[in-house]
LUMBATOR-550411 format. One line per 10 residues: number of its first residue (from 1); their letters; for each residue x, y, z of N, C-alpha, C. Coordinates in steps of 0.05 Angstrom, whole numbers, padded with zeros to 5 digits. Layout:
N
NUM	a	X/Y/Z/X/Y/Z/X/Y/Z  ...;
! end
This chain:
162
1	xxxxxxxxxx	-01221/-01049/-03151/-01199/-01042/-03134/-01200/-01056/-03107  -01224/-01059/-03096/-01226/-01072/-03070/-01219/-01101/-03072  -01226/-01115/-03094/-01218/-01143/-03097/-01188/-01146/-03098  -01175/-01128/-03113/-01146/-01129/-03115/-01133/-01123/-03088  -01145/-01105/-03073/-01135/-01098/-03046/-01138/-01123/-03028  -01160/-01137/-03030/-01165/-01161/-03014/-01145/-01183/-03021  -01140/-01187/-03046/-01121/-01208/-03055/-01093/-01201/-03044  -01085/-01176/-03046/-01059/-01168/-03036/-01056/-01173/-03006  -01077/-01166/-02991/-01077/-01170/-02962/-01075/-01200/-02956  -01089/-01216/-02971/-01088/-01245/-02966/-01060/-01256/-02972;
11	xxxxxxxxxx	-01049/-01248/-02994/-01021/-01257/-03001/-01001/-01247/-02980  -01004/-01223/-02971/-00985/-01213/-02951/-00989/-01227/-02924  -01013/-01235/-02918/-01018/-01250/-02893/-01004/-01277/-02895  -01006/-01290/-02918/-00992/-01316/-02922/-00961/-01312/-02920  -00952/-01290/-02932/-00923/-01284/-02931/-00914/-01279/-02902  -00931/-01264/-02887/-00925/-01258/-02859/-00922/-01283/-02843  -00941/-01302/-02847/-00940/-01327/-02833/-00915/-01343/-02840  -00909/-01344/-02866/-00885/-01358/-02876/-00860/-01345/-02864  -00859/-01319/-02864/-00836/-01304/-02853/-00833/-01310/-02823  -00855/-01312/-02809/-00854/-01317/-02780/-00842/-01345/-02775;
21	xxxxxxxxxx	-00851/-01365/-02790/-00842/-01392/-02786/-00812/-01394/-02794  -00805/-01384/-02817/-00776/-01385/-02825/-00759/-01368/-02807  -00771/-01346/-02796/-00756/-01329/-02778/-00749/-01344/-02752  -00767/-01361/-02743/-00761/-01377/-02719/-00738/-01397/-02724  -00738/-01408/-02748/-00718/-01428/-02755/-00691/-01414/-02761  -00692/-01392/-02776/-00667/-01379/-02784/-00658/-01357/-02765  -00674/-01351/-02745/-00668/-01330/-02725/-00665/-01302/-02737  -00686/-01294/-02751/-00687/-01267/-02762/-00690/-01247/-02739  -00681/-01222/-02743/-00685/-01201/-02723/-00715/-01195/-02721  -00724/-01185/-02698/-00752/-01181/-02693/-00765/-01160/-02712;
31	xxxxxxxxxx	-00750/-01141/-02721/-00762/-01119/-02738/-00772/-01130/-02765  -00761/-01153/-02774/-00769/-01164/-02799/-00798/-01171/-02800  -00809/-01180/-02777/-00837/-01189/-02775/-00857/-01166/-02780  -00848/-01141/-02776/-00866/-01118/-02778/-00870/-01110/-02807  -00852/-01118/-02825/-00854/-01108/-02853/-00881/-01117/-02866  -00888/-01143/-02866/-00914/-01150/-02878/-00938/-01136/-02864  -00936/-01133/-02837/-00958/-01120/-02823/-00962/-01091/-02832  -00940/-01077/-02836/-00942/-01049/-02846/-00954/-01049/-02874  -00945/-01067/-02891/-00955/-01068/-02918/-00985/-01075/-02918  -00993/-01094/-02901/-01022/-01101/-02900/-01038/-01077/-02891;
41	xxxxxxxxxx	-01027/-01062/-02871/-01042/-01038/-02861/-01046/-01018/-02884  -01024/-01012/-02899/-01026/-00992/-02921/-01047/-01001/-02942  -01045/-01026/-02949/-01063/-01036/-02971/-01092/-01038/-02961  -01096/-01048/-02937/-01123/-01052/-02927/-01137/-01025/-02922  -01121/-01005/-02913/-01133/-00979/-02906/-01138/-00963/-02931  -01127/-00972/-02954/-01130/-00956/-02978/-01110/-00934/-02981  -01092/-00932/-02962/-01071/-00911/-02963/-01053/-00916/-02986  -01043/-00895/-02997/-01024/-00899/-03020/-00997/-00904/-03008  -00983/-00922/-03020/-00956/-00928/-03012/-00939/-00904/-03020  -00917/-00900/-03006/-00899/-00878/-03015/-00892/-00881/-03044;
51	xxxxxxxxxx	-00894/-00860/-03059/-00891/-00862/-03088/-00865/-00848/-03096  -00849/-00861/-03111/-00825/-00849/-03122/-00832/-00838/-03149  -00824/-00814/-03154/-00831/-00801/-03179/-00810/-00807/-03200  -00811/-00831/-03211/-00791/-00841/-03230/-00791/-00824/-03255  -00815/-00818/-03265/-00815/-00803/-03291/-00803/-00776/-03287  -00809/-00763/-03265/-00798/-00736/-03260/-00768/-00738/-03256  -00759/-00757/-03241/-00731/-00761/-03236/-00716/-00766/-03262  -00726/-00784/-03278/-00713/-00791/-03303/-00713/-00767/-03322  -00735/-00752/-03323/-00736/-00728/-03340/-00715/-00708/-03332  -00712/-00704/-03305/-00692/-00685/-03296/-00664/-00695/-03303;
61	xxxxxxxxxx	-00659/-00721/-03300/-00632/-00731/-03307/-00627/-00728/-03337  -00647/-00734/-03353/-00644/-00731/-03382/-00639/-00702/-03389  -00654/-00684/-03376/-00650/-00655/-03382/-00622/-00646/-03375  -00613/-00655/-03352/-00586/-00648/-03343/-00565/-00658/-03362  -00568/-00684/-03370/-00549/-00696/-03389/-00550/-00682/-03416  -00574/-00675/-03424/-00577/-00661/-03450/-00565/-00634/-03449  -00569/-00620/-03427/-00559/-00593/-03425/-00529/-00591/-03427  -00515/-00611/-03416/-00486/-00609/-03416/-00473/-00624/-03440  -00487/-00641/-03453/-00475/-00658/-03474/-00485/-00651/-03502  -00500/-00630/-03505/-00510/-00622/-03532/-00505/-00592/-03536;
71	xxxxxxxxxx	-00495/-00585/-03559/-00490/-00557/-03565/-00516/-00542/-03570  -00513/-00516/-03569/-00535/-00499/-03577/-00538/-00503/-03608  -00562/-00498/-03619/-00564/-00501/-03648/-00544/-00482/-03663  -00530/-00494/-03682/-00511/-00479/-03698/-00525/-00470/-03723  -00529/-00444/-03726/-00541/-00433/-03750/-00521/-00434/-03773  -00528/-00447/-03794/-00510/-00450/-03817/-00511/-00425/-03835  -00488/-00414/-03842/-00487/-00391/-03860/-00498/-00399/-03888  -00491/-00423/-03896/-00501/-00434/-03922/-00517/-00459/-03916  -00544/-00457/-03917/-00560/-00480/-03911/-00554/-00503/-03930  -00559/-00527/-03920/-00555/-00552/-03936/-00582/-00560/-03947;
81	xxxxxxxxxx	-00583/-00564/-03974/-00608/-00573/-03987/-00608/-00603/-03989  -00627/-00616/-03977/-00630/-00645/-03979/-00658/-00651/-03991  -00658/-00656/-04016/-00684/-00660/-04030/-00700/-00635/-04028  -00724/-00636/-04017/-00741/-00613/-04014/-00736/-00598/-03987  -00723/-00611/-03969/-00718/-00599/-03943/-00693/-00583/-03942  -00693/-00562/-03927/-00670/-00544/-03924/-00661/-00546/-03895  -00636/-00553/-03891/-00625/-00555/-03864/-00609/-00529/-03859  -00620/-00512/-03841/-00607/-00487/-03836/-00595/-00485/-03808  -00598/-00506/-03792/-00586/-00507/-03765/-00582/-00536/-03758  -00559/-00541/-03744/-00554/-00568/-03733/-00545/-00566/-03704;
91	xxxxxxxxxx	-00549/-00587/-03690/-00538/-00589/-03663/-00518/-00612/-03663  -00498/-00609/-03646/-00478/-00630/-03643/-00479/-00640/-03614  -00474/-00666/-03610/-00474/-00677/-03583/-00446/-00687/-03577  -00441/-00689/-03551/-00415/-00699/-03542/-00410/-00727/-03551  -00387/-00733/-03563/-00382/-00760/-03573/-00376/-00780/-03551  -00382/-00805/-03555/-00373/-00827/-03538/-00347/-00836/-03549  -00332/-00851/-03533/-00305/-00859/-03541/-00306/-00876/-03567  -00326/-00893/-03570/-00328/-00910/-03594/-00332/-00894/-03619  -00345/-00871/-03617/-00350/-00855/-03640/-00325/-00840/-03650  -00304/-00841/-03634/-00279/-00827/-03641/-00259/-00846/-03655;
101	xxxxxxxxxx	-00268/-00871/-03660/-00251/-00890/-03673/-00244/-00880/-03701  -00219/-00885/-03708/-00210/-00878/-03735/-00205/-00849/-03739  -00206/-00833/-03717/-00202/-00804/-03719/-00179/-00798/-03699  -00159/-00783/-03708/-00138/-00774/-03691/-00148/-00750/-03674  -00147/-00753/-03648/-00158/-00732/-03631/-00142/-00706/-03634  -00116/-00708/-03639/-00100/-00684/-03643/-00110/-00669/-03668  -00117/-00684/-03688/-00128/-00672/-03713/-00155/-00658/-03707  -00171/-00671/-03690/-00197/-00659/-03684/-00193/-00633/-03668  -00174/-00633/-03648/-00169/-00609/-03632/-00156/-00587/-03649  -00141/-00595/-03670/-00129/-00575/-03688/-00149/-00568/-03710;
111	xxxxxxxxxx	-00172/-00579/-03710/-00194/-00575/-03729/-00185/-00580/-03758  -00172/-00604/-03761/-00164/-00613/-03788/-00190/-00620/-03803  -00192/-00611/-03828/-00216/-00614/-03844/-00224/-00643/-03846  -00206/-00661/-03853/-00213/-00689/-03857/-00225/-00702/-03832  -00213/-00696/-03809/-00223/-00707/-03783/-00251/-00697/-03777  -00256/-00671/-03782/-00282/-00659/-03776/-00303/-00671/-03795  -00296/-00673/-03821/-00315/-00684/-03840/-00323/-00713/-03833  -00304/-00728/-03822/-00310/-00755/-03814/-00326/-00756/-03788  -00323/-00737/-03770/-00336/-00737/-03744/-00363/-00724/-03744  -00367/-00703/-03759/-00393/-00688/-03759/-00417/-00706/-03764;
121	xxxxxxxxxx	-00416/-00724/-03784/-00440/-00741/-03789/-00447/-00759/-03765  -00427/-00766/-03749/-00432/-00783/-03726/-00445/-00768/-03703  -00442/-00742/-03702/-00451/-00726/-03679/-00474/-00706/-03685  -00480/-00702/-03710/-00499/-00681/-03717/-00528/-00690/-03715  -00545/-00671/-03710/-00574/-00675/-03711/-00587/-00651/-03724  -00600/-00653/-03746/-00605/-00677/-03762/-00578/-00688/-03772  -00578/-00714/-03775/-00553/-00728/-03783/-00545/-00721/-03811  -00521/-00711/-03814/-00511/-00704/-03841/-00495/-00728/-03852  -00494/-00730/-03878/-00477/-00751/-03890/-00449/-00739/-03892  -00429/-00757/-03897/-00402/-00747/-03901/-00399/-00728/-03924;
131	xxxxxxxxxx	-00415/-00734/-03945/-00415/-00717/-03969/-00425/-00689/-03962  -00447/-00688/-03947/-00459/-00662/-03939/-00440/-00647/-03920  -00426/-00662/-03903/-00407/-00649/-03885/-00383/-00638/-03901  -00376/-00651/-03923/-00355/-00642/-03940/-00363/-00617/-03956  -00389/-00612/-03959/-00398/-00589/-03974/-00406/-00565/-03956  -00400/-00568/-03930/-00406/-00546/-03911/-00390/-00522/-03918  -00401/-00499/-03913/-00387/-00473/-03916/-00363/-00474/-03897  -00340/-00464/-03904/-00317/-00464/-03886/-00323/-00451/-03859  -00338/-00430/-03858/-00345/-00417/-03833/-00362/-00436/-03816  -00380/-00451/-03828/-00396/-00470/-03813/-00379/-00493/-03803;
141	xxxxxxxxxx	-00360/-00502/-03819/-00342/-00524/-03811/-00326/-00515/-03787  -00316/-00491/-03787/-00300/-00481/-03765/-00317/-00479/-03739  -00342/-00470/-03743/-00360/-00468/-03720/-00366/-00495/-03708  -00371/-00515/-03725/-00376/-00542/-03716/-00350/-00554/-03703  -00327/-00548/-03715/-00302/-00558/-03703/-00297/-00546/-03676  -00304/-00521/-03672/-00301/-00509/-03646/-00318/-00522/-03625  -00343/-00528/-03632/-00361/-00542/-03613/-00350/-00570/-03606  -00341/-00584/-03626/-00331/-00612/-03622/-00306/-00611/-03605  -00288/-00592/-03610/-00264/-00589/-03594/-00270/-00582/-03565  -00291/-00566/-03562/-00300/-00559/-03535/-00310/-00583/-03519;
151	xxxxxxxxxx	-00322/-00602/-03533/-00331/-00627/-03520/-00308/-00644/-03509  -00285/-00642/-03522/-00262/-00659/-03516/-00244/-00647/-03493  -00250/-00623/-03485/-00234/-00610/-03464/-00248/-00616/-03437  -00232/-00623/-03417/-00243/-00630/-03391/-00255/-00606/-03377  -00273/-00611/-03358/-00286/-00589/-03343/-00265/-00573/-03328  -00246/-00587/-03317/-00225/-00574/-03301/-00209/-00555/-03318  -00203/-00563/-03343/-00188/-00545/-03361/-00205/-00521/-03369  -00231/-00525/-03371/-00249/-00503/-03378/-00253/-00484/-03354  -00248/-00494/-03330/-00252/-00478/-03306/-00280/-00481/-03294  -00294/-00502/-03303/-00321/-00507/-03292/-00319/-00525/-03268;
161	xx	-00341/-00526/-03252/-00342/-00544/-03229/-00346/-00572/-03240  -00333/-00591/-03228/-00335/-00619/-03237/-00360/-00632/-03229;
! end
């Protein structure tokens, strides 16, 4: 670690000298000369540079996006049998505009069976096939349709804060 710290200080010293010379030619403001000096101080003293918590920030953003764009698990009245596995619950996520291609939005909002059977495989997790979506129990289809229709309504229309 000390060797790396020494190399960084040496490089910053070279950069500081280059910055000073180009600053004289280009007429940089005086505060610019202090940047390499501050960096050299932090590195040479072993102080940690201010750290941005990227992982934590990204996790919070993902959690927030997930919370608003994914439905609660929908318990299926009639589970779907896929080979040896049994799917007894699915979640639906908010569709992107491209995933709504080939589907009439009015049909989706009116919960037309054909539109829902076409759209559910694109939005479900675990991903269902169109054939499996066509074999859903009518009560499950209506429940999925209600979730999808809810995704298409604006926050203002729902009465939520934007």
